[in-house]
C-alpha positions, 0 to 999 in steps of 0.5 A: 850880479853874484852867483854863489856856488856850493864849493865856493868856486865854479868848478868843483871836484865832483864836476871834474869827476863827472864831466866826461860821464854826464851830459852837461846841463844847458838851462837857458834863460829864454825860449823863443817862438821857434820852439814847438811848445808841444804837449803830452797827448794825454792833455789834448782832449782837455784842451779841445774841450776847453777844460784846459787852455792851450799849452802856449797859454799855460807856459810862462813867457820864458819857460826853463829850457832843459837839455835832455841827458841823452835825447829828446824823449816821448810822452807817456807811461807810469814810473813805478817805485815804492815808499817804505811806510806812510812817512817816507817823505824823503823819496817823494822829496827826491823824485817829485819835489825838487823845484825851488827858486834856484837849484843845483846843476847836475855837477853840484858845483853851481847854483843855477836859475829855476823858478827865479830866472835871475837874482842879485845880491847886495854887497853886504849880503843882506838883500837878495832880489829875485826875478821870477819867470813871467807868467808862472802858474800853479797847477790849478792855473792861478798865477805864481807871483812874488806875493806867494814868496812874500806870503811864505816869509810872512807866515814863517815869521809867525812866532807860533809857526814854521819852527825848524825851517831855514827861513826862520832864524831868530838870530837873523830874521828876514822880511820880504818886499814885493817890488812887482809881480815878478820881483821880490826881495828877501831882506835879512837883518844881518849878512847871510852868506849861505842862503842861496845854498839853502834855497838850492837844496831840498829845503828850498821848496819851503819858500815856493810851496805855499799858494797865497790864494789857497793857503791864506784862507787858513791864516787869521791875518787874511781870514779873521774867522780862521781860528773859529773855522779851524775848530769847526774843522776839528783842529785846536788852533789855526796853526794846526789847521794850516799845517794840515792843509798847507804844510811847507817844504817836504813834510809828509802831510803836504802830500795828503792834500790833493787840493794843495797847489803845486809848482812841480812836474807832477801833482797829487792824484792819490794822497799819501795817508796813514793807511794808504797802500799806494800814492800816485802823482799825475803830470802838472799841465802847467809845468813851466819847463820844456825840452830843447825842442820846445816840448812841455815837460814832464815826459812821464804821465804818472808816478805810482808808489807802492806803500809797504813796510816790507823791505822784502816786498819792495826788493821782490818787486824790483827783482820782478821788474815791477819798479822802474827806478829806485835806490832808496831802501833796497839798493843795499850792499847786501842786496847788490849780488841779488840785484846784479844777478837778476838784471836779465830776468827783471829787465833792469840795469844797475847804475852807479851812485857816488855817495856824499856820505863820508863814512859807513858809520860814525860812533858818537860818544856823548860828551854832554852825558848827564852822569859827570863821571861818564861825561869826563871819560867820553870827553877825554880825547885819549879814550876816544883814540883808544877806542878807535885803535881797537876797531879792525876796520879792514875786517869790517870792510871785508866781512860786511862790505865785501872789500869795498871802501877804505878805513876812514874817520869822519872827514870830508871825502877825497872828492871834496876841496876840504879833503885832509888825508891826515884827518881821514886816516888818523887813529885808524890803524888796528893797534891794540898796544896803541889803544892800551897806551891811550886808555892809560893816558885817559886814566882808565882803571885796571882790568877786572876779572873778565878782562874789561877796563874799569872806570878811573874810580874802579867802578865797572865800565860798560858802554851802551851804544844805541842803534837802529838796525832797521835803518841800515841792514848792515849796521847790525853786522858792523856793530856785532863785529865792533862789539867783539873787537872792542871787548877783545881790547878790554871795553865792555860793550852793550848794544841797544837796538831801539826804534827811531822815536826813542832814539831821538827822544833820548837826545834831549835827556842827555842820558845815553852813552853813545849813538851811531849814524851814517856819515853825512857831510862828505861833499856838503861839508859847509851845509852839513857840519854835524860831525865837525862841530856842534851845529844842530840836533844831529850833533848827538856827540854834543847835543847840549852844546848845539842847543847853546849855539842854536839858542834853542831849548835853553832848559838843557843848553850848556856852554861848550868847551872853548874849542867848540866855541871857537868853531861856532864863532868861525861858523858865524863869520862864515854864515855872514860872509858873502865871499865864497873864498872867505867861507872856504877858508873859515870852514878849513879852520873849523875842520882843523879844530875838529881834527885836533879834538877828534870828537867822533869816530868813523869806520870806513869810507863807503864804496860807490852805491847803485840804483836800479832802472828799467832797461827802457827808462832813458835819460837817466844820468850815470853816475849820479852824486847822491845826497839828501840836500842834493836830493838825488835823483831830483837834480838830474831832472826826472821830468826829462826821463822817458820810456823808450818804445820796445 
């Protein structure tokens, strides 16, 4: 049996960093009859009345045993947090929904069992055979079997359904074969060397989120009347009906249907709807994990999430001690002094997060601009070098981040095995003379009467940078400083603050100069290469090249430059390889090409972040690695958190 790891080796740098700070996870394959198999007292009456089977009958034959971070806990309580509006599915994904076939360990350096107790991989990396735990059940008590996995794969194979999921790849289709109730095979047409990382990430929920027993009623293959019933229910197509009732993975609408079966620690009580002011979740009586003393998890009975568009309200809730754990939205650099000073009065503490982001902001000039003159300029590496040398990064770090962080480009973090100091630091010196030389090499025209460079043909040069100030509070301050710095060096900058919908809508048009975003891909380098090569829709700097690579949106796809095509070929080899060492070597080659061609501009390596936790909330690991694909705090097992008696 092969087990693939995130970094292609058993012990990654993040693990080395955390080894002394976080208790090691012990996720054992079996639990024996000596375990207590106790349940939450809140379930006792239901068992006594016969409404719920005894806990021994609800657990699988071999529940997953989780070693608590600090201590065996006690049952009860409500975990209070907040969502920023009715579309804030990411916080739910991170708190409720991290339970796939497999998962990452707490050190993020190994893929470990979860719903699947084991797996095997064929030598050619085309067939993955998973062995499920025997006796797993959905939260409504129906069996969770191989048929549910096969159903999800079957549904995603529909041409009209499942667009955007990792399991739907036209270049490497997959089928599922049910061997028996607990054994299922995923069979790919071609080798797939990264599927285990997909399954262990936040995306892994996709394959285990669709109960065949419940969701097949919306699928014409199993219900010939599904299309007709969809119209009667108010939906144009069965696909829209299915998406409404059985949305896969962590789509927001998934949390609007309390009838939808779950395999997570908590299940929907009050749904997240468009006009909801709160969403709540209650314990799943069929959850399939126990602590090291045999007690069924989770410890906490309920989750209550206030739904508010007001960051000020959520911040005030935390200061008043009305939030038990949260980092999302409110744990900003600007709020840090406020939260630090309010710890005693709010009865909470601040814990440390280590971000996977490698940059506070990445500036992406549009190399695929529809204007050929601008396209040529932005594609000129010397132009980008000149802009980079005009950014006084230390001033931004001192003013915006109170001195936290260090100048840096878009490059893997120092904790990553892919770290390259030269890639991180190249062109980061604030050097107006070097900038002027680079602009001359790029062929910019003479400066006009206002002191701004002109285009090579002498026409005015004004660069518009799109931004969403509401997404990151510090971005406004950063961009206003950067605007002053670039204008002092002769580049006329216009800031364009727009909403997120327009931000995304502009990308396919190709009619934008530049956009900014956060620096993803610092630790999850292979999984999130957006700034290193044109890998997907988030590669805004080369959106049309990415479409060519993905085979999507052929109407706007453009053949990339040779260096980018070379990266794509290397990535194809990487994705097809079953050898972790070979994948690492191929990724290094992709990064070397990125370093040489310098496609995007970074500002600074972020300092560590923080979270807010009530003082009586226990078993919360510190520090935590923090990422979306590694959906913090999900991998640190919130289901084993508990409230200590005061």
